[in-house]
Structures are given as structure tokens and as C-alpha cells.
C-alpha positions in Angstrom: 0.0 -0.1 0.3 2.6 2.4 0.9 5.6 0.7 -0.8 7.9 3.6 -1.9 4.9 6.2 -2.5 5.7 7.8 1.0 9.4 8.2 0.2 8.5 9.5 -3.1 6.2 12.1 -2.0 8.2 13.5 0.9 11.2 14.0 -1.8 8.6 15.7 -4.2 7.5 17.7 -1.0 10.9 18.8 -0.3 11.6 19.8 -4.0 8.2 21.9 -4.4 9.4 24.0 -0.9 12.9 24.2 -2.0 14.2 22.3 1.1 17.2 20.1 1.4 16.5 16.3 0.7 18.1 14.7 3.6 19.2 11.6 3.8 18.4 11.2 7.5 14.9 12.5 7.1 14.1 9.8 4.4 15.4 7.1 6.2 12.5 8.0 8.8 10.2 8.5 6.1 11.2 4.8 4.8 10.7 3.2 8.6 7.5 4.7 8.7 6.3 3.1 5.1 7.2 -0.3 6.9 5.6 0.3 10.0 2.3 1.7 8.3 2.5 -1.3 6.0 2.7 -4.0 8.8 -0.5 -5.7 10.0 -1.8 -6.8 13.3 -4.6 -9.4 14.1 -6.9 -9.1 16.8 -5.7 -11.6 19.1 -2.1 -10.5 18.8 -2.1 -8.9 21.8 -3.5 -11.7 24.1 -0.8 -14.0 22.5 1.5 -11.6 23.6 3.4 -11.4 19.8 6.0 -8.8 19.9 3.8 -6.5 17.7 4.6 -2.9 17.5 2.0 -0.7 17.5 3.7 2.8 18.3 6.4 4.4 16.2 8.0 6.8 18.5 10.2 9.7 16.4 12.4 11.8 18.6 15.2 14.1 18.0 16.4 17.7 18.9 14.4 20.7 18.1 14.0 22.1 14.2 15.1 19.0 12.8 11.9 18.1 10.9 10.3 15.7 13.0 6.7 17.3 12.9 7.3 18.2 9.0 8.0 14.4 8.0 5.0 13.2 10.7 2.8 15.5 9.2 3.4 14.8 5.4 2.8 11.2 6.3 0.3 11.7 8.3 -1.8 13.5 5.3 -1.3 10.4 3.0 -2.6 7.9 5.3 -5.6 6.0 4.2 -7.1 5.3 7.4 -9.5 7.0 9.8 -7.1 9.0 11.8 -6.7 12.1 14.0 -3.6 14.4 15.1 -3.8 15.8 18.7 -0.8 18.0 20.0 -0.2 15.9 23.2 -1.5 18.9 25.8 -4.5 18.8 23.8 -5.3 14.8 24.0 -4.7 15.0 27.4 -6.9 18.2 28.1 -9.6 16.1 26.1 -9.3 13.0 28.2 -9.3 15.0 31.4 -12.7 16.7 30.4 -14.0 13.8 29.3 -13.8 12.3 32.8 -15.0 15.3 34.4 -18.2 15.6 32.1 -18.7 11.8 32.4 -18.5 11.0 36.3 -21.3 8.1 36.0 -18.9 6.5 33.5 -15.3 8.2 33.4 -13.7 4.9 32.9 -10.7 4.7 30.7 -12.0 2.0 29.0 -14.9 4.0 27.9 -12.8 6.5 26.5 -10.7 4.7 24.7 -13.5 2.8 23.0 -15.0 6.2 21.7 -11.6 6.7 20.2 -11.8 3.0 18.5 -15.1 3.8 17.4 -13.7 6.8 15.3 -10.2 6.3 14.4 -7.7 3.5 13.3 -4.6 5.9 13.8 -3.9 8.5 16.6 -1.0 10.9 15.9 0.3 12.9 19.3 2.7 15.7 18.4 5.3 16.9 20.7 4.9 14.4 23.6 6.1 15.6 26.8 5.3 14.6 30.5 5.6 17.4 32.9 3.2 16.9 35.6 2.3 14.1 38.3 -1.3 13.5 37.2 -0.6 12.9 33.3 2.2 10.6 34.5 0.1 8.6 36.9 -2.6 8.0 34.1 -0.4 7.3 31.2 0.4 3.6 31.9 -3.1 2.4 32.2 -4.3 4.6 29.2 -1.8 3.6 26.7 -2.1 -0.2 28.1 -5.9 0.2 27.3 -5.1 2.1 23.6 -2.8 -0.9 22.6 -5.4 -3.6 23.7 -7.7 -2.0 21.2 -5.1 -2.2 18.5 -5.0 1.2 17.8 -2.0 2.5 16.1 0.2 5.5 17.7 2.3 8.1 15.9 4.6 10.3 18.2 6.9 13.1 17.9 8.9 14.0 21.0 12.2 15.8 21.8 12.8 12.9 24.5 13.9 9.6 24.3 11.4 6.8 26.0 13.7 6.3 28.6 14.2 9.9 29.8 10.4 10.8 30.0 9.4 12.7 32.8 12.9 12.4 34.0 13.4 13.7 37.6 9.8 14.1 38.2 8.0 13.3 41.4 7.3 9.9 42.3 9.0 8.8 38.8 9.3 5.3 40.0 5.4 4.8 39.2 5.9 6.4 35.8 8.3 3.3 35.0 5.6 0.7 34.0 4.6 3.1 31.2 8.2 3.7 30.1 8.6 -0.3 29.8 5.3 -0.6 28.1 5.9 2.1 25.6 9.3 0.9 24.7 7.9 -2.5 24.3 5.3 -1.4 22.2 7.3 0.9 20.0 9.4 1.4 17.2 11.7 3.9 18.4 13.8 6.3 15.7 15.8 9.0 16.7 16.4 12.0 13.7 19.8 13.4 14.3 20.6 16.3 12.2 23.1 18.8 13.8 21.6 22.0 13.0 18.1 23.7 13.8 16.5 24.3 10.3 14.5 27.1 12.3 17.4 28.9 13.2 18.4 29.6 9.4 16.1 32.4 9.0 17.3 36.1 8.9 16.8 38.1 12.0 16.1 41.1 10.0 12.2 40.9 10.8 12.2 39.9 14.4 10.0 40.9 16.7 12.1 40.9 19.8 13.1 44.2 21.9 16.0 43.8 24.5 17.2 44.5 27.2 14.6 45.7 29.6 14.9 49.1 29.6 13.1 52.4 28.8 14.0 52.4 25.2 12.9 48.4 24.3 9.6 49.5 26.3 9.1 52.4 24.2 9.7 50.6 21.0 7.4 47.5 21.8 4.8 49.6 22.8 5.0 51.8 19.7 5.1 48.2 17.8 1.8 47.5 19.5 0.2 50.8 18.6 1.1 50.6 14.8 -0.5 47.1 14.6 -3.8 48.1 16.5 -4.5 51.9 15.0 -7.3 50.4 13.2 -8.9 48.4 15.6 -11.1 49.2 18.6 -10.1 48.3 22.0 -12.6 45.9 23.8 -12.1 43.7 26.9 -12.3 39.7 27.1 -12.7 37.7 29.7 -11.8 33.8 29.6 -13.0 31.3 31.8 -11.7 28.0 32.0 -13.2 25.7 35.0 -13.3 28.8 37.0 -10.0 30.4 36.5 -10.6 33.5 35.0 -7.8 35.3 32.7 -8.8 38.9 31.9 -7.7 40.8 28.5 -8.0 44.1 29.1 -6.3 45.1 25.7 -7.9 43.1 22.7 -7.8 44.6 19.4 -9.3 42.3 16.9 -7.1 39.3 17.9 -4.1 41.3 19.0 -3.2 41.2 22.7 -0.8 42.2 25.3 0.3 40.9 28.4 2.8 41.1 31.2 4.6 37.9 31.5 3.5 37.2 35.1 -0.3 37.6 33.9 0.5 34.5 31.8 2.7 32.5 33.9 3.1 33.5 37.5 -0.7 32.3 38.0 -2.2 28.9 38.1 -2.8 28.6 34.7 -2.2 25.5 32.2 -2.3 24.0 28.7 -6.2 24.5 28.5 -6.1 28.1 29.8 -3.5 28.7 26.9 -5.4 26.9 24.4 -8.7 28.9 25.2 -6.4 31.9 24.8 -5.1 30.8 21.4 -8.6 30.5 20.1 -9.9 34.0 20.0 -6.0 35.3 19.2 -3.6 35.7 16.3 -0.7 38.0 17.6 0.2 38.2 21.4 2.7 40.7 22.9 4.3 39.4 26.0 6.4 42.3 28.2 9.0 41.8 30.8 10.1 38.2 30.1 13.6 37.6 32.5 16.1 35.0 32.5 15.1 31.5 34.2 16.5 30.0 37.1 15.6 27.3 39.6 13.6 29.9 41.7 11.1 30.5 38.7 11.3 27.2 37.3 7.4 26.8 37.6 6.8 29.9 35.7 9.3 28.6 33.0 7.5 25.5 32.7 4.3 27.4 32.2 5.9 29.5 29.4 7.1 26.4 27.7 3.8 25.1 27.5 2.2 28.3 26.5 4.6 28.7 23.7 4.1 25.1 22.7 0.5 25.7 22.3 0.8 29.1 20.6 3.4 27.4 18.1 1.1 24.9 17.2 -1.9 27.3 16.8 0.6 29.3 14.5 0.1 32.4 16.7 2.7 35.0 16.0 4.8 37.0 19.0 6.3 40.1 19.9 8.5 40.1 22.8 10.3 42.5 25.2 12.8 40.3 26.9 16.2 40.8 29.1 18.3 39.3 26.4 18.7 38.2 22.9 17.2 34.5 22.8 20.6 33.1 22.3 21.4 34.3 25.8 18.1 33.7 27.7 19.2 31.6 30.7 17.1 28.5 31.7 16.7 26.6 34.7 18.8 23.4 35.0 15.6 21.3 35.4 13.9 22.6 32.4 16.9 23.2 30.4 16.3 20.5 27.5 12.7 21.3 26.6 13.5 25.2 26.8 16.0 24.6 23.6 12.8 23.8 21.8 11.2 27.2 23.2 13.9 28.9 22.2 13.9 27.6 18.5 10.1 28.1 18.2 10.5 31.6 19.3 12.8 32.2 16.7 10.1 30.9 14.2 7.2 32.7 16.0 9.1 36.3 16.1 10.0 36.3 12.5 
């Protein structure tokens, strides 16, 4: 069904977009062809055959993981769905909240099975204990229902939820996904998103009077033809007020977004009504503000997925913005995405 067609179409896609045809990316496409062409029977899980139901692609930021998987996903002739991982978990928790009479994992997965043969989870990462404790049972049920999964992540399976609270309870999930996955790493020694010119960047630094004037001037120019309104976002009782809303263009101080009890669902609701966000006063990150940094990482992941443009006032250029040691690895992805979103 897929023999050679995916790699040929991917090469043609690269030519049409004037992208380099990279041999490491082509190898991944070939591996995906083999995975998607493999067949599994209904009783394979119970007979404990070494079947692989998940293709897990990890690699550094900006090497083309999502580009490859998006292209392949579009070509798959199956009932299918794509989720950003944060959105998938929000849907799961919302289902359990709204269906208290039968909030079982099995019922949630059965609903998925009735609609889809394949699920694609982009930007897989585990950052909170609630998700960590539930993923083992959730994925065990998905595999029992013989649903195939595509995953992209910056993190190897063995390093997921590294240094997280009660990680020992997460180990069964790591063992399960490792056993059920074809794990491939895409290694390319450069971030393609950083190759763009810096001439159109919308980043103002350092945090002084001059850069504050410049970013405000930029905001006034962008909103001059729109009427100011106010918006309120209510996410399960958490209120986010927007005092400066101009036809989808908004501005926030960093603390308004990241120094409060907000999470992925709040940021998703924000992204649904915005097209350009100004964020002021972003400081260096360290061990003392690592919680704020984690919220910022989640915020940027969601805004990037939703293709929201950004303008920032920041303490330094992105290259020199410091990270906490705890979140140094996922923050590399954030920096890469900020380059793309401010161009």
C-alpha cells in the first residue's frame, strides 16, 4: 500500500518547498512506510506477540520531526486524528470530568476506537504528576484496542518525566511504550528554524526604557485601525482577563500569563481568540522561577501549534536567555520556536 509512495511523495514535497532532501529524514520516512504497512491481528495482543503499535520519533528541536510526520499523516488512508499531546490530555481529563457516571479509561478509548484506527500525538512530553500517573493504564488500553499511534517528541522514551515526582510509578509506562514502539531518533546537527534572517524579528531587549517604548510603539502601529475591547476567559473557574484586545491582537505582562495557576487548557482557550500576542518583561529563568518557566514552555508549545505570532520584550537576545537546570532540555525547543514565531 505504502511501498515507496511515501518517500517519493516526501522527496517531491521537499523539492516543491525548496528544502534540502536530507538522507536522515528519508530514512525515517522509509521506516514509517514499513510500520504503516505492517498488519496486526485482533488476538495478537493476547497471544503476547511482539507486535509494534507505536512509532515513536524523537530528536532535537528544529530537525523536521513534525514536518515528516505531518506529511506522512496526510497520506495515510485510514480513519485518523492528530492531537497536540497537551490537547489530547485535556480532552481525556475533560471527558472524565463530564462523564462522572462512566468516566472509565476503557470507555474513553472505546470512543476513540469507534472513530479512529490511528492517532498521531505531536510534541509528546510528560511534565506533571497527574498525567504521569494515568498514562500507563491509558496506553495499555489503547494498545489492547489495537489502535496504532504515531508520536513525535524531543525526548527519548527512557528519559520521559526524568526527575519528576514519584517517577518510579511512571516506570511501567516507560516499559510498556518501549516494548510496543518502534523508536527512531532523527539526528541532524542544526536547527532549520534558526536559519532564517533576523531582520524581521519582533524581539526588543534588554528590559529598559528604550525597548519598552519600542515594543509599545509596535503595538500601537499594529492596532491603530482596531477598536479596543475587553475579554474574559473562564476555564473551569480560572479567570484570565484581557484588558487590551484589538481584533485578535493582545498584550500581557509575562507574570499575567506565567506567574498564576494557569495551564495548557487556559492557553489553548487564549489561542482560540488571538492571532498576535505581545508579551512584556520576560526575565532569565533559574531554579527559583522554574514553575513560571514550565508554564512559559507550555504556552509557547500551544501558541506555536496554533500558528500565533509573537512580539516580545525580553532581558536579552534569545541566544543568551538563561534557563533553569531543571527545564534546560525542553527550553531548547522553546527558544527554537520563539525564533520562528517572532519572524
